[in-house]
C-alpha positions in Angstrom: 0.0 0.0 0.0 1.3 3.4 -0.9 1.7 6.1 1.7 2.3 9.8 1.8 5.9 9.1 2.4 6.2 6.8 -0.7 4.7 9.5 -2.9 6.8 12.2 -1.5 10.0 10.1 -1.7 9.2 9.2 -5.4 8.8 12.9 -6.2 12.0 13.8 -4.3 14.0 11.1 -6.1 12.6 12.2 -9.5 13.3 15.9 -8.8 17.0 15.4 -7.9 17.9 12.8 -10.5 18.6 13.5 -14.2 17.4 10.0 -15.2 13.8 8.9 -15.3 13.3 6.9 -12.1 11.7 3.5 -11.9 8.3 3.4 -10.1 6.5 0.3 -8.8 4.3 -1.3 -11.5 1.0 -0.4 -9.7 2.1 3.0 -8.5 -0.7 4.9 -10.2 -3.4 2.5 -9.1 -2.2 2.4 -5.5 -1.9 6.2 -5.5 -5.4 6.5 -6.7 -6.7 4.1 -4.0 -4.7 6.0 -1.4 -6.3 9.4 -2.4 -9.7 7.8 -2.5 -9.4 6.3 1.0 -8.0 9.5 2.5 -10.9 11.5 1.0 -13.4 9.0 2.3 -11.8 9.1 5.7 -11.9 12.9 5.8 -15.5 12.9 4.7 -16.4 10.7 7.7 -14.6 13.0 10.1 -17.2 14.4 12.5 -15.3 17.4 13.7 -13.6 18.8 10.6 -11.8 21.5 12.6 -10.2 19.1 15.1 -6.4 19.0 15.1 -6.3 15.5 13.7 -8.7 16.3 10.9 -6.7 19.4 9.9 -3.5 17.4 10.0 -5.1 14.6 7.8 -6.5 17.2 5.3 -3.1 18.9 5.1 -1.3 15.5 4.5 -3.8 14.7 1.7 -3.2 18.1 0.1 0.5 17.6 0.3 0.4 14.1 -1.1 -1.7 15.3 -4.1 0.7 18.2 -4.6 3.7 15.9 -4.5 2.0 13.5 -6.9 1.3 16.2 -9.4 4.8 17.5 -9.1 6.1 14.0 -9.7 4.0 13.6 -12.9 5.1 17.1 -14.1 8.8 16.4 -13.6 8.4 13.0 -15.4 6.6 14.7 -18.3 9.5 17.2 -18.7 12.0 14.3 -18.7 9.9 12.4 -21.2 9.9 15.5 -23.5 13.7 15.7 -23.3 14.0 12.0 -23.8 11.7 12.2 -26.9 13.8 15.0 -28.3 17.0 12.9 -27.9 15.3 9.8 -29.3 14.2 11.7 -32.4 17.7 13.0 -32.9 19.9 10.0 -32.1 17.8 7.1 -30.9 17.1 5.8 -27.5 18.5 3.1 -25.2 16.4 0.3 -23.9 17.1 1.2 -20.3 15.7 4.7 -20.7 12.4 3.3 -22.2 11.9 0.6 -19.5 11.2 3.2 -16.7 8.2 4.7 -18.5 4.7 4.0 -17.2 2.0 2.9 -19.8 0.6 6.4 -20.5 4.1 7.8 -20.6 5.1 5.3 -23.3 2.2 6.5 -25.4 3.2 10.2 -24.8 6.8 9.4 -25.6 5.9 7.7 -28.9 3.5 10.5 -30.0 6.1 13.2 -29.3 8.8 11.3 -31.1 6.5 10.8 -34.1 5.6 14.6 -34.1 9.3 15.5 -33.9 10.2 13.2 -36.7 7.4 14.6 -38.8 8.5 18.1 -38.1 12.1 17.2 -39.0 10.9 15.7 -42.3 8.9 18.8 -43.1 11.9 21.0 -42.3 14.1 19.0 -44.6 11.5 19.2 -47.3 11.3 23.0 -46.9 15.1 23.3 -46.9 15.4 21.2 -50.0 12.9 23.5 -51.8 10.3 20.9 -52.2 6.8 22.4 -52.4 3.9 20.7 -50.7 1.3 20.9 -53.5 -1.4 19.8 -51.1 -1.1 22.4 -48.4 -4.0 21.9 -46.0 -3.7 25.1 -44.0 -3.1 28.8 -44.8 -1.9 31.7 -42.7 -4.4 34.5 -42.7 -5.1 37.9 -41.0 -8.6 38.7 -40.0 -10.0 41.9 -41.6 -12.9 42.0 -39.2 -14.2 40.3 -36.0 -15.5 36.8 -36.8 -17.7 35.1 -34.2 -17.2 31.5 -33.2 -18.2 28.9 -35.8 -18.1 25.1 -36.3 -15.5 23.7 -38.7 -16.0 20.7 -41.0 -15.3 18.3 -38.2 -17.9 19.9 -36.0 -15.3 21.5 -33.7 -15.5 25.1 -32.5 -13.2 27.6 -34.1 -12.8 31.2 -32.9 -13.9 33.7 -32.1 -11.4 35.8 -34.0 -10.7 39.5 -33.6 -9.8 41.9 -36.3 -6.0 41.9 -37.0 -5.5 38.4 -35.5 -3.3 36.1 -37.5 -4.3 32.4 -37.6 -3.4 29.2 -39.5 -6.7 27.7 -40.7 -7.7 24.8 -42.9 -7.7 25.8 -46.6 -11.5 25.1 -47.0 -12.4 27.5 -44.2 -10.0 30.1 -45.6 -11.7 30.0 -49.0 -15.1 30.7 -47.4 -13.8 33.5 -45.2 -11.9 35.0 -48.2 -15.0 35.0 -50.4 -16.8 37.0 -47.6 -13.7 39.4 -47.5 -13.2 38.6 -43.8 -9.6 37.5 -44.1 -6.5 38.2 -46.2 -4.1 35.4 -47.0 -0.6 36.0 -45.7 1.0 32.9 -47.0 0.1 31.7 -50.5 1.0 28.4 -52.3 
């Protein structure tokens, strides 16, 4: 069972080490159970202003704060690790300390970095992407919020704002003289 001390110690080790630290396999699940049990215990406390209740509430707040700090520190390390992996590759030992969701994050970031590198190389070699999907525009007037073709909200946009929007939306806004294209094919 995880305790406040375990969470704090994991955060402290992560904070003061350059390498991504190994966590127990069920660290996230046990932490979740710990937080749930502490919250339930505090809810049952009859005198929420007693010294013990205040101490328990503070301990819960500190453990949640330490847990969030731990995850934030690990995410930073994963971003750095992803950058290194995209540039030079990655060693197996670095990858084995990642939790499940962290492996997914790592893989997505590496893919994005590799794609960005590929696009950069294409731009540097002078290759033109004949199928540009977005265009850079400046709004000539205020445009209220609207739904894009995927049903997601876009905007609102203020006059003078510069945005990178899908080509299809730009064509509609340009016909209505609401935008000017800053970057053309």
